[in-house]
C-alpha positions as CSV (number, residue, x, y, z in Angstrom):
1,M,-91.7,47.3,35.6
2,L,-89.0,47.7,33.0
3,S,-87.5,51.2,32.5
4,G,-87.4,52.9,29.2
5,S,-83.7,52.4,28.9
6,S,-84.2,48.6,29.5
7,D,-86.9,48.5,26.8
8,K,-84.5,50.2,24.4
9,S,-81.7,47.8,25.3
10,I,-83.9,44.7,24.7
11,A,-85.1,46.1,21.4
12,R,-81.6,46.9,20.3
13,N,-80.3,43.4,21.2
14,G,-83.2,41.9,19.3
15,G,-82.3,44.0,16.3
16,R,-78.7,43.0,16.6
17,I,-79.6,39.4,16.6
18,S,-81.8,39.6,13.5
19,E,-79.3,41.8,11.6
20,F,-76.5,39.3,12.4
21,E,-78.5,36.3,11.4
22,A,-79.5,37.9,8.1
23,Q,-75.8,38.4,7.3
24,K,-74.5,35.2,8.8
25,P,-74.5,33.0,5.6
26,R,-72.7,35.6,3.6
27,L,-70.2,36.3,6.4
28,L,-69.5,32.6,6.8
29,R,-68.8,32.2,3.1
30,L,-66.4,35.2,3.2
31,C,-64.5,33.9,6.3
32,Y,-64.2,30.4,4.8
33,R,-62.8,31.8,1.5
34,M,-60.4,34.0,3.4
35,L,-59.1,31.2,5.6
36,G,-59.8,27.9,3.8
37,S,-61.1,26.5,7.1
38,L,-64.7,26.1,8.0
39,S,-63.9,25.6,11.7
40,E,-61.8,28.7,11.8
41,A,-64.5,30.6,10.0
42,E,-67.1,29.6,12.6
43,D,-64.8,30.8,15.3
44,I,-64.4,34.1,13.6
45,L,-68.2,34.5,13.4
46,Q,-68.5,33.8,17.2
47,E,-66.0,36.6,17.9
48,A,-67.7,38.9,15.4
49,W,-71.1,38.3,17.2
50,L,-69.6,39.3,20.5
51,R,-68.2,42.5,19.0
52,W,-71.4,43.3,17.1
53,S,-73.7,42.7,20.2
54,S,-71.6,45.1,22.3
55,V,-72.0,48.0,19.8
56,Q,-74.1,50.7,21.5
57,A,-74.5,53.2,18.8
58,E,-76.9,52.9,15.9
59,V,-75.4,51.4,12.8
60,A,-76.6,52.7,9.4
61,T,-75.4,49.8,7.3
62,P,-75.1,46.6,9.3
63,A,-73.8,44.6,6.3
64,A,-70.9,46.9,5.8
65,Y,-70.1,47.1,9.5
66,L,-70.2,43.3,10.0
67,T,-68.1,42.8,6.8
68,R,-65.5,45.2,8.3
69,I,-65.4,43.3,11.6
70,V,-65.0,39.8,10.1
71,T,-62.5,41.0,7.5
72,R,-60.2,42.4,10.1
73,L,-60.6,39.3,12.3
74,C,-59.7,37.1,9.3
75,L,-56.6,39.2,8.5
76,D,-55.4,38.7,12.1
77,Q,-56.1,35.0,11.9
78,M,-54.3,34.7,8.6
79,K,-51.0,35.8,10.2
80,S,-51.0,32.8,12.5
81,A,-52.4,30.5,9.9
82,R,-49.6,31.3,7.5
83,A,-47.0,30.5,10.2
84,R,-48.7,27.1,10.8
85,R,-48.7,26.3,7.0
86,E,-44.9,26.6,7.0
87,T,-44.7,23.6,9.3
88,Y,-47.6,21.7,7.8
89,V,-46.8,18.1,6.9
90,G,-47.3,17.4,3.2
91,A,-49.5,19.2,0.7
92,W,-52.1,21.6,2.2
93,L,-55.7,21.7,0.9
94,P,-58.6,23.7,2.1
95,E,-61.1,22.1,4.5
96,P,-63.7,20.7,2.0
97,L,-67.3,21.9,1.9
98,M,-69.7,19.2,0.7
99,G,-73.0,19.6,-1.1
100,T,-75.3,17.1,-2.8
101,I,-75.6,16.5,-6.5
102,E,-79.3,17.2,-7.3
103,P,-80.9,17.5,-10.7
104,N,-81.9,21.2,-10.2
105,E,-78.4,22.3,-8.9
106,T,-75.8,24.1,-10.9
107,V,-72.4,22.4,-10.5
108,S,-70.4,25.6,-10.0
109,D,-69.5,28.0,-7.3
110,D,-68.1,31.5,-6.9
111,I,-65.0,29.8,-5.5
112,T,-63.8,26.3,-6.3
113,M,-61.0,24.4,-4.6
114,T,-58.7,25.2,-7.6
115,L,-59.2,28.9,-7.0
116,M,-58.8,28.5,-3.2
117,L,-55.3,27.1,-3.9
118,A,-54.6,30.1,-6.3
119,L,-55.7,32.5,-3.5
120,E,-53.0,31.0,-1.3
121,R,-50.4,32.7,-3.5
122,L,-51.8,36.1,-2.5
123,S,-50.9,38.3,0.4
124,P,-53.6,38.6,3.1
125,L,-54.5,42.1,1.8
126,E,-54.6,41.0,-1.8
127,R,-56.8,38.1,-0.9
128,A,-59.2,40.2,1.0
129,A,-59.4,42.9,-1.7
130,F,-60.0,40.3,-4.4
131,L,-62.7,38.4,-2.4
132,L,-64.5,41.5,-1.2
133,H,-64.5,43.4,-4.5
134,D,-64.5,40.8,-7.2
135,V,-66.4,37.9,-5.6
136,F,-68.7,39.5,-3.0
137,E,-69.1,42.7,-5.1
138,V,-68.5,45.0,-2.2
139,A,-68.1,48.7,-3.3
140,L,-64.5,49.8,-3.5
141,S,-65.0,52.5,-0.9
142,E,-66.4,49.9,1.5
143,V,-63.4,47.6,0.8
144,A,-61.1,50.5,1.5
145,T,-62.7,51.1,4.8
146,A,-62.6,47.4,5.8
147,L,-58.9,47.2,4.9
148,D,-58.1,50.6,6.3
149,R,-56.5,51.6,3.0
150,E,-57.1,54.3,0.4
151,P,-59.3,53.3,-2.6
152,T,-56.5,53.6,-5.0
153,A,-54.4,51.2,-3.0
154,V,-57.2,48.7,-2.8
155,R,-57.7,48.9,-6.6
156,Q,-54.0,48.1,-7.0
157,L,-54.3,45.1,-4.6
158,A,-57.3,43.8,-6.5
159,V,-55.5,44.2,-9.9
160,R,-52.4,42.3,-8.6
161,A,-54.7,39.6,-7.2
162,R,-56.5,39.1,-10.5
163,K,-53.3,38.5,-12.3
164,H,-52.2,35.8,-9.9
165,V,-55.5,33.9,-9.8
166,E,-56.7,34.4,-13.5
167,S,-56.1,30.7,-14.5
168,G,-57.6,29.4,-11.3
169,R,-60.8,31.4,-11.8
170,Q,-61.6,29.7,-15.2
171,R,-64.8,27.7,-14.6
172,Y,-65.9,24.7,-16.6
173,H,-69.6,24.1,-15.9
174,V,-70.6,20.4,-15.5
175,D,-74.2,19.5,-15.3
176,P,-75.3,17.4,-12.3
177,E,-75.7,14.1,-14.1
178,E,-72.3,14.4,-15.7
179,A,-70.7,15.3,-12.4
180,D,-72.2,12.2,-10.8
181,R,-71.1,10.1,-13.8
182,I,-67.5,11.4,-13.7
183,A,-67.2,11.0,-9.9
184,R,-68.4,7.4,-10.0
185,A,-66.3,6.5,-13.0
186,F,-63.1,7.9,-11.5
187,F,-63.8,6.2,-8.2
188,A,-64.3,2.8,-9.8
189,A,-61.3,3.2,-12.2
190,S,-58.9,4.4,-9.5
191,R,-60.0,1.6,-7.1
192,D,-59.6,-1.1,-9.8
193,G,-56.5,0.3,-11.4
194,D,-58.3,0.3,-14.7
195,T,-55.8,1.9,-17.0
196,A,-58.0,2.0,-20.0
197,A,-60.8,3.8,-18.1
198,L,-58.4,6.2,-16.4
199,T,-56.8,7.1,-19.8
200,R,-60.3,8.1,-21.0
201,L,-61.0,10.2,-17.9
202,L,-57.7,12.0,-17.2
203,A,-56.0,14.9,-18.9
204,A,-52.4,14.3,-20.0
205,D,-51.1,16.9,-17.6
206,V,-53.4,16.0,-14.7
207,E,-52.1,16.5,-11.2
208,L,-53.0,15.0,-7.8
209,R,-52.7,16.7,-4.4
210,S,-53.3,14.7,-1.3
211,D,-53.7,16.2,2.2
212,G,-53.2,14.0,5.3
213,G,-51.8,16.6,7.5
214,G,-49.3,14.1,9.0
215,R,-52.3,12.4,10.6
216,V,-53.0,9.7,8.0
217,L,-51.3,8.2,5.0
218,A,-51.2,10.6,2.0
219,Y,-48.9,11.5,-0.9
220,P,-46.5,14.1,0.5
221,N,-45.8,15.8,-2.9
222,V,-47.9,16.8,-5.9
223,I,-48.0,14.0,-8.5
224,H,-47.9,15.3,-12.1
225,G,-48.9,13.6,-15.3
226,M,-51.2,10.8,-16.4
227,D,-48.5,8.2,-16.8
228,R,-47.4,8.5,-13.1
229,L,-51.0,8.4,-11.9
230,L,-51.7,5.3,-14.1
231,R,-48.8,3.5,-12.4
232,L,-49.9,4.8,-9.0
233,F,-53.5,3.5,-9.2
234,A,-52.4,0.2,-10.9
235,G,-50.1,-0.4,-8.0
236,L,-52.6,0.5,-5.3
237,S,-55.2,-1.8,-6.7
238,T,-53.0,-4.8,-5.8
239,K,-52.6,-3.8,-2.2
240,A,-54.8,-5.7,0.3
241,Y,-55.3,-2.6,2.5
242,F,-56.6,-0.5,-0.5
243,E,-60.3,-1.3,-0.5
244,P,-62.1,2.1,-0.7
245,V,-65.9,2.2,-0.3
246,L,-67.9,5.0,-2.0
247,L,-70.1,6.7,0.5
248,R,-71.6,9.5,-1.5
249,T,-71.0,11.5,-4.7
250,A,-71.0,15.2,-3.9
251,I,-70.1,18.7,-4.9
252,I,-66.8,19.4,-3.1
253,D,-66.0,23.1,-3.1
254,G,-67.8,23.7,-6.3
255,L,-66.3,20.6,-8.1
256,P,-67.6,17.2,-8.9
257,G,-66.4,14.6,-6.3
258,Y,-67.2,12.0,-3.7
259,V,-66.6,10.9,-0.2
260,S,-65.2,7.5,0.5
261,S,-63.6,5.5,3.3
262,D,-60.8,2.9,3.2
263,R,-60.5,-0.4,4.9
264,G,-59.3,1.3,8.1
265,G,-62.3,3.6,8.2
266,V,-60.3,6.7,7.2
267,L,-62.5,9.2,5.4
268,Q,-61.5,10.9,2.2
269,A,-63.1,13.8,0.3
270,T,-62.1,13.9,-3.4
271,A,-62.7,16.8,-5.7
272,L,-62.2,16.6,-9.4
273,D,-61.4,19.7,-11.5
274,V,-62.9,18.8,-14.9
275,R,-61.8,20.8,-17.9
276,N,-62.9,20.2,-21.5
277,G,-64.4,16.9,-20.5
278,R,-61.3,15.5,-18.7
279,I,-60.0,15.5,-15.1
280,A,-57.3,18.1,-14.9
281,A,-56.7,18.0,-11.2
282,I,-57.5,15.7,-8.3
283,Y,-57.8,16.9,-4.7
284,M,-57.9,14.3,-1.9
285,V,-58.4,15.5,1.6
286,R,-57.7,12.8,4.2
287,N,-56.7,14.9,7.3
288,P,-59.4,13.9,9.9
289,D,-59.2,17.4,11.4
290,K,-60.5,18.8,8.1
291,L,-63.3,16.2,7.7
292,R,-65.3,16.7,10.8
293,H,-68.1,18.6,9.0
294,V,-68.1,16.0,6.3
295,A,-68.4,13.2,8.9
296,A,-71.2,15.1,10.6
297,T,-73.1,15.6,7.3
298,L,-72.8,11.8,6.8
299,G,-74.1,11.2,10.3
300,M,-70.8,9.6,11.3
């Protein structure tokens, strides 16, 4: 027969599981936005669960306690991640999150890929303060506890962060049908080197970032301006190896986009930042290490 202490232990563990599962989606979003990597975010959650499950005392506010655990784990992870970024080959982009384009969906997110890149300019503490307070609407006092800082210091961190990311946080809502149309139109025009169609789609100051991580062919530097992109796609369309196949239109990190593959079977997730009806930025993720979740979603 189980002792009273064993009964309490089982009940506590059951409660820990249910409390963690209830917070898990929110915690995963927070970790991903802190790190820009879904695989690293999942690793953080595994470690957070181990720490949470070992807590013996009663916890009055599980959400705040778990937020504090994952925030501090992410801050530690960001130190090593930043060191790796310094030796990263070519342009760095976040690991893409892919959703479907459905008629009842809103094509927007609290964080888009454009804002994720803006967050890269922040210090780890600024990034945490901004995400917790401005995006996840955590009370300033709780943010201060999570960061082990005074509330006044956290407020200053958030203010500095807002100034850095203000332009990246502008959101231009695109309805699902328009998102699908733009994604398909850009894919076809870039594949065919259709200068007229691309001119209608692209903003004059459009920029393209391509992340291959040194693993696959990608453009090592950011390409600025419509004229350069027109020449680029016109040239690519004449290459025998450039025969991309559209696999699915999708929402990529809150932006209209698609997943494609080339003749060699290399996957690519493309996100399009549409502003005032034109594509202002193109983000192409080709690094296979960053496309494992996309491949799994596609059943590949």
